[in-house]
TIVO-2410 file (N, C-alpha, C; in nm, 3 decimals):
# residues 167
REC num residu      c1      c2      c3 atome chaine
REC   1      X   0.028  -0.105  -0.006     N      A
REC   1      X   0.009   0.042   0.019    CA      A
REC   1      X   0.101   0.138  -0.013     C      A
REC   2      X   0.220   0.104   0.077     N      A
REC   2      X   0.313   0.316   0.063    CA      A
REC   2      X   0.363   0.254  -0.017     C      A
REC   3      X   0.394   0.170  -0.107     N      A
REC   3      X   0.421   0.156  -0.299    CA      A
REC   3      X   0.356   0.253  -0.354     C      A
REC   4      X   0.210   0.194  -0.384     N      A
REC   4      X   0.156   0.234  -0.435    CA      A
REC   4      X   0.075   0.369  -0.442     C      A
REC   5      X   0.079   0.423  -0.263     N      A
REC   5      X   0.121   0.564  -0.242    CA      A
REC   5      X   0.201   0.629  -0.297     C      A
REC   6      X   0.288   0.601  -0.334     N      A
REC   6      X   0.482   0.647  -0.360    CA      A
REC   6      X   0.463   0.675  -0.508     C      A
REC   7      X   0.389   0.558  -0.528     N      A
REC   7      X   0.404   0.609  -0.722    CA      A
REC   7      X   0.287   0.684  -0.751     C      A
REC   8      X   0.165   0.700  -0.690     N      A
REC   8      X   0.087   0.782  -0.700    CA      A
REC   8      X   0.088   0.951  -0.670     C      A
REC   9      X   0.172   1.007  -0.601     N      A
REC   9      X   0.195   1.065  -0.544    CA      A
REC   9      X   0.318   1.193  -0.581     C      A
REC  10      X   0.456   1.091  -0.525     N      A
REC  10      X   0.608   1.113  -0.484    CA      A
REC  10      X   0.557   1.235  -0.648     C      A
REC  11      X   0.565   1.184  -0.794     N      A
REC  11      X   0.547   1.299  -0.886    CA      A
REC  11      X   0.503   1.389  -0.915     C      A
REC  12      X   0.431   1.397  -0.900     N      A
REC  12      X   0.300   1.478  -0.865    CA      A
REC  12      X   0.363   1.635  -0.786     C      A
REC  13      X   0.342   1.522  -0.590     N      A
REC  13      X   0.365   1.599  -0.530    CA      A
REC  13      X   0.541   1.702  -0.566     C      A
REC  14      X   0.648   1.639  -0.597     N      A
REC  14      X   0.721   1.689  -0.629    CA      A
REC  14      X   0.740   1.770  -0.701     C      A
REC  15      X   0.686   1.736  -0.852     N      A
REC  15      X   0.687   1.839  -0.957    CA      A
REC  15      X   0.563   1.971  -0.902     C      A
REC  16      X   0.519   1.960  -0.789     N      A
REC  16      X   0.425   2.071  -0.789    CA      A
REC  16      X   0.466   2.142  -0.662     C      A
REC  17      X   0.549   2.158  -0.644     N      A
REC  17      X   0.602   2.182  -0.511    CA      A
REC  17      X   0.763   2.241  -0.579     C      A
REC  18      X   0.791   2.212  -0.704     N      A
REC  18      X   0.890   2.267  -0.769    CA      A
REC  18      X   0.863   2.420  -0.872     C      A
REC  19      X   0.719   2.381  -0.896     N      A
REC  19      X   0.657   2.433  -0.940    CA      A
REC  19      X   0.606   2.599  -0.933     C      A
REC  20      X   0.592   2.516  -0.760     N      A
REC  20      X   0.541   2.694  -0.706    CA      A
REC  20      X   0.675   2.753  -0.642     C      A
REC  21      X   0.764   2.657  -0.606     N      A
REC  21      X   0.928   2.755  -0.587    CA      A
REC  21      X   0.942   2.782  -0.704     C      A
REC  22      X   0.948   2.774  -0.833     N      A
REC  22      X   1.050   2.855  -0.932    CA      A
REC  22      X   0.962   2.935  -0.896     C      A
REC  23      X   0.752   2.953  -0.918     N      A
REC  23      X   0.708   3.077  -0.945    CA      A
REC  23      X   0.704   3.191  -0.845     C      A
REC  24      X   0.737   3.169  -0.704     N      A
REC  24      X   0.738   3.204  -0.614    CA      A
REC  24      X   0.927   3.248  -0.627     C      A
REC  25      X   1.082   3.241  -0.631     N      A
REC  25      X   1.194   3.195  -0.610    CA      A
REC  25      X   1.242   3.255  -0.784     C      A
REC  26      X   1.147   3.168  -0.842     N      A
REC  26      X   1.241   3.180  -0.980    CA      A
REC  26      X   1.363   3.097  -1.012     C      A
REC  27      X   1.341   2.972  -0.918     N      A
REC  27      X   1.469   2.875  -0.867    CA      A
REC  27      X   1.389   2.795  -0.871     C      A
REC  28      X   1.535   2.645  -0.930     N      A
REC  28      X   1.408   2.549  -0.895    CA      A
REC  28      X   1.633   2.412  -0.788     C      A
REC  29      X   1.643   2.453  -0.686     N      A
REC  29      X   1.708   2.363  -0.613    CA      A
REC  29      X   1.759   2.189  -0.693     C      A
REC  30      X   1.817   2.198  -0.671     N      A
REC  30      X   1.872   2.071  -0.706    CA      A
REC  30      X   1.840   1.942  -0.687     C      A
REC  31      X   1.901   1.996  -0.557     N      A
REC  31      X   1.811   1.851  -0.464    CA      A
REC  31      X   1.644   1.780  -0.483     C      A
REC  32      X   1.546   1.893  -0.555     N      A
REC  32      X   1.500   1.793  -0.591    CA      A
REC  32      X   1.415   1.771  -0.733     C      A
REC  33      X   1.585   1.773  -0.850     N      A
REC  33      X   1.566   1.701  -0.934    CA      A
REC  33      X   1.629   1.533  -0.928     C      A
REC  34      X   1.709   1.574  -0.803     N      A
REC  34      X   1.797   1.442  -0.728    CA      A
REC  34      X   1.662   1.349  -0.694     C      A
REC  35      X   1.673   1.421  -0.648     N      A
REC  35      X   1.466   1.346  -0.515    CA      A
REC  35      X   1.415   1.290  -0.636     C      A
REC  36      X   1.353   1.305  -0.748     N      A
REC  36      X   1.309   1.208  -0.861    CA      A
REC  36      X   1.357   1.154  -0.906     C      A
REC  37      X   1.503   1.180  -0.914     N      A
REC  37      X   1.552   1.026  -0.974    CA      A
REC  37      X   1.591   0.973  -0.895     C      A
REC  38      X   1.629   0.984  -0.723     N      A
REC  38      X   1.612   0.913  -0.647    CA      A
REC  38      X   1.424   0.770  -0.621     C      A
REC  39      X   1.367   0.863  -0.661     N      A
REC  39      X   1.243   0.793  -0.605    CA      A
REC  39      X   1.206   0.718  -0.731     C      A
REC  40      X   1.263   0.744  -0.832     N      A
REC  40      X   1.253   0.715  -0.996    CA      A
REC  40      X   1.325   0.521  -0.955     C      A
REC  41      X   1.496   0.563  -0.888     N      A
REC  41      X   1.594   0.400  -0.901    CA      A
REC  41      X   1.460   0.326  -0.781     C      A
REC  42      X   1.411   0.373  -0.651     N      A
REC  42      X   1.356   0.281  -0.618    CA      A
REC  42      X   1.244   0.250  -0.571     C      A
REC  43      X   1.156   0.278  -0.666     N      A
REC  43      X   1.012   0.267  -0.745    CA      A
REC  43      X   0.957   0.209  -0.894     C      A
REC  44      X   1.085   0.211  -0.977     N      A
REC  44      X   1.073   0.128  -1.049    CA      A
REC  44      X   1.075   0.027  -1.089     C      A
REC  45      X   1.153  -0.059  -0.996     N      A
REC  45      X   1.132  -0.197  -0.949    CA      A
REC  45      X   1.027  -0.245  -0.885     C      A
REC  46      X   0.983  -0.128  -0.817     N      A
REC  46      X   0.905  -0.242  -0.725    CA      A
REC  46      X   0.753  -0.171  -0.789     C      A
REC  47      X   0.738  -0.105  -0.912     N      A
REC  47      X   0.628  -0.085  -0.978    CA      A
REC  47      X   0.658  -0.227  -1.052     C      A
REC  48      X   0.732  -0.279  -1.088     N      A
REC  48      X   0.751  -0.446  -1.151    CA      A
REC  48      X   0.845  -0.384  -1.336     C      A
REC  49      X   0.879  -0.234  -1.350     N      A
REC  49      X   0.896  -0.233  -1.437    CA      A
REC  49      X   1.055  -0.304  -1.451     C      A
REC  50      X   1.078  -0.352  -1.547     N      A
REC  50      X   1.221  -0.431  -1.600    CA      A
REC  50      X   1.386  -0.348  -1.642     C      A
REC  51      X   1.429  -0.399  -1.647     N      A
REC  51      X   1.555  -0.347  -1.625    CA      A
REC  51      X   1.582  -0.318  -1.810     C      A
REC  52      X   1.557  -0.367  -1.838     N      A
REC  52      X   1.546  -0.308  -2.019    CA      A
REC  52      X   1.458  -0.166  -2.014     C      A
REC  53      X   1.303  -0.137  -1.957     N      A
REC  53      X   1.250  -0.046  -1.964    CA      A
REC  53      X   1.331   0.074  -1.860     C      A
REC  54      X   1.359   0.043  -1.750     N      A
REC  54      X   1.388   0.101  -1.701    CA      A
REC  54      X   1.490   0.177  -1.680     C      A
REC  55      X   1.639   0.079  -1.815     N      A
REC  55      X   1.744   0.141  -1.911    CA      A
REC  55      X   1.734   0.222  -1.978     C      A
REC  56      X   1.578   0.249  -2.037     N      A
REC  56      X   1.519   0.282  -2.153    CA      A
REC  56      X   1.477   0.427  -2.123     C      A
REC  57      X   1.423   0.424  -1.991     N      A
REC  57      X   1.357   0.561  -1.915    CA      A
REC  57      X   1.494   0.615  -1.865     C      A
REC  58      X   1.612   0.622  -1.850     N      A
REC  58      X   1.723   0.700  -1.780    CA      A
REC  58      X   1.751   0.691  -1.914     C      A
REC  59      X   1.736   0.601  -2.038     N      A
REC  59      X   1.841   0.682  -2.154    CA      A
REC  59      X   1.727   0.767  -2.224     C      A
REC  60      X   1.640   0.790  -2.217     N      A
REC  60      X   1.544   0.881  -2.274    CA      A
REC  60      X   1.517   1.044  -2.173     C      A
REC  61      X   1.572   1.033  -1.991     N      A
REC  61      X   1.651   1.155  -1.921    CA      A
REC  61      X   1.760   1.203  -1.920     C      A
REC  62      X   1.859   1.120  -2.011     N      A
REC  62      X   2.035   1.115  -2.024    CA      A
REC  62      X   1.969   1.212  -2.133     C      A
REC  63      X   1.910   1.231  -2.216     N      A
REC  63      X   1.849   1.242  -2.370    CA      A
REC  63      X   1.817   1.407  -2.303     C      A
REC  64      X   1.717   1.403  -2.242     N      A
REC  64      X   1.628   1.514  -2.234    CA      A
REC  64      X   1.746   1.631  -2.192     C      A
REC  65      X   1.819   1.551  -2.039     N      A
REC  65      X   1.925   1.623  -1.962    CA      A
REC  65      X   2.019   1.717  -2.100     C      A
REC  66      X   2.075   1.656  -2.117     N      A
REC  66      X   2.131   1.677  -2.303    CA      A
REC  66      X   2.075   1.805  -2.412     C      A
REC  67      X   2.014   1.742  -2.380     N      A
REC  67      X   1.862   1.868  -2.449    CA      A
REC  67      X   1.885   1.956  -2.388     C      A
REC  68      X   1.802   1.989  -2.246     N      A
REC  68      X   1.833   2.104  -2.175    CA      A
REC  68      X   1.954   2.149  -2.144     C      A
REC  69      X   2.056   2.061  -2.137     N      A
REC  69      X   2.199   2.179  -2.138    CA      A
REC  69      X   2.239   2.221  -2.212     C      A
REC  70      X   2.171   2.190  -2.385     N      A
REC  70      X   2.183   2.272  -2.505    CA      A
REC  70      X   2.093   2.438  -2.466     C      A
REC  71      X   2.010   2.350  -2.434     N      A
REC  71      X   1.916   2.485  -2.437    CA      A
REC  71      X   1.919   2.594  -2.315     C      A
REC  72      X   2.000   2.549  -2.194     N      A
REC  72      X   2.071   2.624  -2.071    CA      A
REC  72      X   2.201   2.712  -2.168     C      A
REC  73      X   2.262   2.653  -2.273     N      A
REC  73      X   2.421   2.715  -2.323    CA      A
REC  73      X   2.368   2.862  -2.434     C      A
REC  74      X   2.250   2.804  -2.472     N      A
REC  74      X   2.189   2.885  -2.601    CA      A
REC  74      X   2.072   3.025  -2.503     C      A
REC  75      X   2.100   3.038  -2.369     N      A
REC  75      X   2.005   3.130  -2.274    CA      A
REC  75      X   1.822   3.109  -2.306     C      A
REC  76      X   1.803   3.025  -2.316     N      A
REC  76      X   1.715   2.961  -2.360    CA      A
REC  76      X   1.608   2.951  -2.241     C      A
REC  77      X   1.640   2.844  -2.156     N      A
REC  77      X   1.547   2.838  -2.017    CA      A
REC  77      X   1.739   2.808  -1.954     C      A
REC  78      X   1.608   2.791  -1.777     N      A
REC  78      X   1.698   2.815  -1.706    CA      A
REC  78      X   1.737   2.673  -1.636     C      A
REC  79      X   1.884   2.644  -1.570     N      A
REC  79      X   1.916   2.557  -1.554    CA      A
REC  79      X   1.876   2.472  -1.449     C      A
REC  80      X   1.780   2.508  -1.330     N      A
REC  80      X   1.697   2.405  -1.316    CA      A
REC  80      X   1.599   2.379  -1.424     C      A
REC  81      X   1.565   2.423  -1.510     N      A
REC  81      X   1.447   2.401  -1.594    CA      A
REC  81      X   1.480   2.266  -1.634     C      A
REC  82      X   1.583   2.322  -1.698     N      A
REC  82      X   1.652   2.136  -1.771    CA      A
REC  82      X   1.627   2.045  -1.688     C      A
REC  83      X   1.694   2.047  -1.548     N      A
REC  83      X   1.760   1.908  -1.493    CA      A
REC  83      X   1.581   1.903  -1.438     C      A
REC  84      X   1.511   1.961  -1.402     N      A
REC  84      X   1.360   1.938  -1.384    CA      A
REC  84      X   1.304   1.888  -1.467     C      A
REC  85      X   1.330   1.914  -1.636     N      A
REC  85      X   1.247   1.850  -1.727    CA      A
REC  85      X   1.314   1.711  -1.780     C      A
REC  86      X   1.447   1.695  -1.699     N      A
REC  86      X   1.519   1.565  -1.713    CA      A
REC  86      X   1.482   1.478  -1.673     C      A
REC  87      X   1.458   1.533  -1.547     N      A
REC  87      X   1.407   1.426  -1.393    CA      A
REC  87      X   1.280   1.401  -1.433     C      A
REC  88      X   1.213   1.456  -1.465     N      A
REC  88      X   1.048   1.399  -1.516    CA      A
REC  88      X   1.056   1.362  -1.624     C      A
REC  89      X   1.106   1.390  -1.756     N      A
REC  89      X   1.157   1.272  -1.868    CA      A
REC  89      X   1.171   1.140  -1.843     C      A
REC  90      X   1.242   1.120  -1.716     N      A
REC  90      X   1.307   1.030  -1.630    CA      A
REC  90      X   1.182   0.926  -1.619     C      A
REC  91      X   1.098   0.973  -1.565     N      A
REC  91      X   0.945   0.893  -1.476    CA      A
REC  91      X   0.832   0.902  -1.641     C      A
REC  92      X   0.843   0.955  -1.772     N      A
REC  92      X   0.796   0.933  -1.856    CA      A
REC  92      X   0.770   0.824  -1.956     C      A
REC  93      X   0.995   0.834  -1.983     N      A
REC  93      X   0.990   0.750  -2.059    CA      A
REC  93      X   0.971   0.790  -2.205     C      A
REC  94      X   1.043   0.737  -2.244     N      A
REC  94      X   0.996   0.729  -2.442    CA      A
REC  94      X   0.872   0.738  -2.432     C      A
REC  95      X   0.778   0.664  -2.432     N      A
REC  95      X   0.644   0.664  -2.437    CA      A
REC  95      X   0.570   0.778  -2.423     C      A
REC  96      X   0.600   0.835  -2.342     N      A
REC  96      X   0.490   0.919  -2.322    CA      A
REC  96      X   0.611   1.101  -2.296     C      A
REC  97      X   0.688   1.085  -2.344     N      A
REC  97      X   0.822   1.214  -2.398    CA      A
REC  97      X   0.722   1.297  -2.516     C      A
REC  98      X   0.691   1.232  -2.602     N      A
REC  98      X   0.630   1.347  -2.727    CA      A
REC  98      X   0.509   1.390  -2.617     C      A
REC  99      X   0.410   1.365  -2.538     N      A
REC  99      X   0.313   1.442  -2.494    CA      A
REC  99      X   0.373   1.498  -2.379     C      A
REC 100      X   0.468   1.452  -2.302     N      A
REC 100      X   0.490   1.544  -2.208    CA      A
REC 100      X   0.563   1.663  -2.285     C      A
REC 101      X   0.642   1.709  -2.352     N      A
REC 101      X   0.697   1.799  -2.418    CA      A
REC 101      X   0.572   1.838  -2.533     C      A
REC 102      X   0.526   1.802  -2.518     N      A
REC 102      X   0.404   1.905  -2.661    CA      A
REC 102      X   0.270   1.985  -2.510     C      A
REC 103      X   0.216   1.916  -2.391     N      A
REC 103      X   0.178   1.982  -2.271    CA      A
REC 103      X   0.256   2.099  -2.225     C      A
REC 104      X   0.338   2.044  -2.197     N      A
REC 104      X   0.440   2.091  -2.116    CA      A
REC 104      X   0.466   2.269  -2.257     C      A
REC 105      X   0.486   2.275  -2.370     N      A
REC 105      X   0.502   2.391  -2.457    CA      A
REC 105      X   0.412   2.446  -2.453     C      A
REC 106      X   0.266   2.390  -2.463     N      A
REC 106      X   0.197   2.452  -2.432    CA      A
REC 106      X   0.111   2.566  -2.307     C      A
REC 107      X   0.174   2.509  -2.200     N      A
REC 107      X   0.139   2.597  -2.053    CA      A
REC 107      X   0.264   2.658  -2.067     C      A
REC 108      X   0.417   2.598  -2.128     N      A
REC 108      X   0.478   2.713  -2.104    CA      A
REC 108      X   0.487   2.816  -2.217     C      A
REC 109      X   0.402   2.794  -2.343     N      A
REC 109      X   0.356   2.858  -2.385    CA      A
REC 109      X   0.281   3.033  -2.357     C      A
REC 110      X   0.150   2.927  -2.312     N      A
REC 110      X   0.042   2.990  -2.255    CA      A
REC 110      X   0.049   3.115  -2.139     C      A
REC 111      X   0.180   3.013  -2.018     N      A
REC 111      X   0.239   3.110  -1.920    CA      A
REC 111      X   0.356   3.227  -1.964     C      A
REC 112      X   0.418   3.251  -2.090     N      A
REC 112      X   0.507   3.356  -2.144    CA      A
REC 112      X   0.431   3.449  -2.171     C      A
REC 113      X   0.320   3.379  -2.246     N      A
REC 113      X   0.228   3.493  -2.277    CA      A
REC 113      X   0.118   3.589  -2.197     C      A
REC 114      X   0.082   3.526  -2.119     N      A
REC 114      X   0.062   3.587  -1.965    CA      A
REC 114      X   0.144   3.658  -1.919     C      A
REC 115      X   0.252   3.656  -1.904     N      A
REC 115      X   0.340   3.740  -1.856    CA      A
REC 115      X   0.414   3.853  -1.917     C      A
REC 116      X   0.430   3.813  -2.011     N      A
REC 116      X   0.444   3.933  -2.141    CA      A
REC 116      X   0.335   4.013  -2.171     C      A
REC 117      X   0.215   3.967  -2.136     N      A
REC 117      X   0.071   4.107  -2.094    CA      A
REC 117      X   0.109   4.131  -1.950     C      A
REC 118      X   0.152   4.086  -1.838     N      A
REC 118      X   0.088   4.116  -1.766    CA      A
REC 118      X   0.258   4.257  -1.740     C      A
REC 119      X   0.312   4.218  -1.789     N      A
REC 119      X   0.442   4.316  -1.766    CA      A
REC 119      X   0.457   4.406  -1.861     C      A
REC 120      X   0.421   4.443  -1.980     N      A
REC 120      X   0.309   4.508  -2.067    CA      A
REC 120      X   0.268   4.677  -1.946     C      A
REC 121      X   0.127   4.610  -1.804     N      A
REC 121      X   0.080   4.673  -1.757    CA      A
REC 121      X   0.169   4.681  -1.651     C      A
REC 122      X   0.081   4.869  -1.553     N      A
REC 122      X   0.203   4.859  -1.390    CA      A
REC 122      X   0.145   4.789  -1.337     C      A
REC 123      X   0.209   4.731  -1.289     N      A
REC 123      X   0.181   4.678  -1.108    CA      A
REC 123      X   0.091   4.747  -1.044     C      A
REC 124      X   0.021   4.708  -0.982     N      A
REC 124      X  -0.080   4.790  -0.921    CA      A
REC 124      X   0.034   4.787  -0.793     C      A
REC 125      X   0.023   4.964  -0.678     N      A
REC 125      X   0.112   4.950  -0.557    CA      A
REC 125      X   0.080   4.883  -0.467     C      A
REC 126      X  -0.026   4.775  -0.444     N      A
REC 126      X  -0.116   4.659  -0.370    CA      A
REC 126      X   0.057   4.554  -0.344     C      A
REC 127      X   0.031   4.540  -0.498     N      A
REC 127      X   0.127   4.483  -0.486    CA      A
REC 127      X   0.288   4.452  -0.545     C      A
REC 128      X   0.353   4.545  -0.544     N      A
REC 128      X   0.451   4.558  -0.559    CA      A
REC 128      X   0.535   4.609  -0.485     C      A
REC 129      X   0.490   4.512  -0.337     N      A
REC 129      X   0.562   4.526  -0.197    CA      A
REC 129      X   0.588   4.407  -0.249     C      A
REC 130      X   0.550   4.278  -0.303     N      A
REC 130      X   0.555   4.184  -0.314    CA      A
REC 130      X   0.670   4.118  -0.383     C      A
REC 131      X   0.745   4.074  -0.361     N      A
REC 131      X   0.912   4.006  -0.455    CA      A
REC 131      X   0.898   3.977  -0.476     C      A
REC 132      X   0.828   3.832  -0.472     N      A
REC 132      X   0.725   3.719  -0.565    CA      A
REC 132      X   0.682   3.765  -0.701     C      A
REC 133      X   0.616   3.849  -0.622     N      A
REC 133      X   0.476   3.993  -0.774    CA      A
REC 133      X   0.656   4.029  -0.888     C      A
REC 134      X   0.716   4.130  -0.851     N      A
REC 134      X   0.774   4.245  -0.836    CA      A
REC 134      X   0.872   4.167  -0.921     C      A
REC 135      X   0.910   4.011  -0.929     N      A
REC 135      X   1.014   3.957  -0.963    CA      A
REC 135      X   0.964   3.913  -1.118     C      A
REC 136      X   0.836   3.866  -1.105     N      A
REC 136      X   0.736   3.817  -1.200    CA      A
REC 136      X   0.665   3.927  -1.302     C      A
REC 137      X   0.714   4.022  -1.290     N      A
REC 137      X   0.621   4.187  -1.349    CA      A
REC 137      X   0.785   4.143  -1.398     C      A
REC 138      X   0.930   4.180  -1.371     N      A
REC 138      X   1.050   4.280  -1.387    CA      A
REC 138      X   1.059   4.178  -1.521     C      A
REC 139      X   0.994   4.293  -1.671     N      A
REC 139      X   1.081   4.221  -1.786    CA      A
REC 139      X   1.234   4.147  -1.809     C      A
REC 140      X   1.366   4.205  -1.756     N      A
REC 140      X   1.423   4.129  -1.733    CA      A
REC 140      X   1.462   3.995  -1.712     C      A
REC 141      X   1.346   3.959  -1.631     N      A
REC 141      X   1.342   3.742  -1.593    CA      A
REC 141      X   1.234   3.714  -1.645     C      A
REC 142      X   1.323   3.573  -1.642     N      A
REC 142      X   1.269   3.505  -1.738    CA      A
REC 142      X   1.109   3.447  -1.720     C      A
REC 143      X   1.110   3.349  -1.754     N      A
REC 143      X   0.945   3.322  -1.736    CA      A
REC 143      X   0.948   3.152  -1.612     C      A
REC 144      X   0.890   3.110  -1.522     N      A
REC 144      X   0.945   3.050  -1.451    CA      A
REC 144      X   0.834   2.883  -1.473     C      A
REC 145      X   0.939   2.830  -1.574     N      A
REC 145      X   0.857   2.718  -1.632    CA      A
REC 145      X   0.847   2.606  -1.585     C      A
REC 146      X   0.945   2.537  -1.442     N      A
REC 146      X   0.859   2.503  -1.364    CA      A
REC 146      X   0.730   2.465  -1.386     C      A
REC 147      X   0.655   2.608  -1.406     N      A
REC 147      X   0.497   2.590  -1.345    CA      A
REC 147      X   0.418   2.493  -1.469     C      A
REC 148      X   0.513   2.538  -1.597     N      A
REC 148      X   0.453   2.428  -1.707    CA      A
REC 148      X   0.465   2.314  -1.689     C      A
REC 149      X   0.626   2.337  -1.644     N      A
REC 149      X   0.660   2.153  -1.644    CA      A
REC 149      X   0.536   2.117  -1.539     C      A
REC 150      X   0.536   2.100  -1.385     N      A
REC 150      X   0.416   2.028  -1.378    CA      A
REC 150      X   0.316   2.024  -1.383     C      A
REC 151      X   0.239   2.137  -1.436     N      A
REC 151      X   0.115   2.139  -1.517    CA      A
REC 151      X   0.133   2.045  -1.572     C      A
REC 152      X   0.157   2.035  -1.630     N      A
REC 152      X   0.172   1.907  -1.768    CA      A
REC 152      X   0.224   1.710  -1.683     C      A
REC 153      X   0.309   1.759  -1.622     N      A
REC 153      X   0.316   1.631  -1.553    CA      A
REC 153      X   0.133   1.601  -1.473     C      A
REC 154      X   0.087   1.642  -1.399     N      A
REC 154      X  -0.019   1.640  -1.350    CA      A
REC 154      X  -0.167   1.610  -1.460     C      A
REC 155      X  -0.054   1.669  -1.586     N      A
REC 155      X  -0.189   1.644  -1.699    CA      A
REC 155      X  -0.132   1.490  -1.774     C      A
REC 156      X   0.029   1.464  -1.789     N      A
REC 156      X  -0.018   1.276  -1.863    CA      A
REC 156      X   0.001   1.185  -1.741     C      A
REC 157      X   0.056   1.235  -1.669     N      A
REC 157      X   0.097   1.145  -1.539    CA      A
REC 157      X   0.047   1.031  -1.511     C      A
REC 158      X  -0.137   1.058  -1.527     N      A
REC 158      X  -0.209   0.983  -1.480    CA      A
REC 158      X  -0.221   0.905  -1.620     C      A
REC 159      X  -0.124   0.874  -1.682     N      A
REC 159      X  -0.192   0.840  -1.829    CA      A
REC 159      X  -0.075   0.690  -1.920     C      A
REC 160      X   0.018   0.752  -1.767     N      A
REC 160      X   0.106   0.661  -1.785    CA      A
REC 160      X   0.137   0.511  -1.705     C      A
REC 161      X   0.248   0.446  -1.800     N      A
REC 161      X   0.262   0.311  -1.741    CA      A
REC 161      X   0.268   0.284  -1.582     C      A
REC 162      X   0.241   0.398  -1.505     N      A
REC 162      X   0.348   0.416  -1.366    CA      A
REC 162      X   0.145   0.377  -1.321     C      A
REC 163      X   0.092   0.440  -1.297     N      A
REC 163      X  -0.024   0.410  -1.292    CA      A
REC 163      X  -0.131   0.332  -1.351     C      A
REC 164      X  -0.130   0.278  -1.509     N      A
REC 164      X  -0.219   0.219  -1.474    CA      A
REC 164      X  -0.210   0.114  -1.533     C      A
REC 165      X  -0.085   0.069  -1.444     N      A
REC 165      X  -0.022  -0.077  -1.357    CA      A
REC 165      X  -0.077  -0.080  -1.276     C      A
REC 166      X  -0.152   0.031  -1.168     N      A
REC 166      X  -0.212   0.018  -1.042    CA      A
REC 166      X  -0.363  -0.014  -1.047     C      A
REC 167      X  -0.390  -0.007  -1.163     N      A
REC 167      X  -0.538  -0.038  -1.214    CA      A
REC 167      X  -0.652  -0.164  -1.222     C      A
***
């Protein structure tokens, strides 16, 4: 029962935490991505994944880490976003990577448009004292893409082999 609860809640809970932390601080600490990788290492065999499947999931995560590092080097995304995407891709595996990347892109696009529109208008005086809102409003800052990564997990994860194996 404990294993099933961990399978159901670990990835979504950690991703929501990472998304919220990114929203409020514009940072995603390495320990979050490390926790996701450790959770995968522990839970994948307990969920009945064979070694071949686990290896394919690791290959997917490693490939997405390489892609994320390249995107970070070009200044397109933050380092925490790259590592979080790779860690979540490890859980999604190659079977659900396309869907996860697509849904992340859609949420990321919506988030970016909302922030661009918000940044065009002056910040109301009542909100100007909130450091996290001021950071979001600052045109020189990036986009807290961890929010999009977390929302995409909430959409895609329920259809993955992880949860389908419990049904």
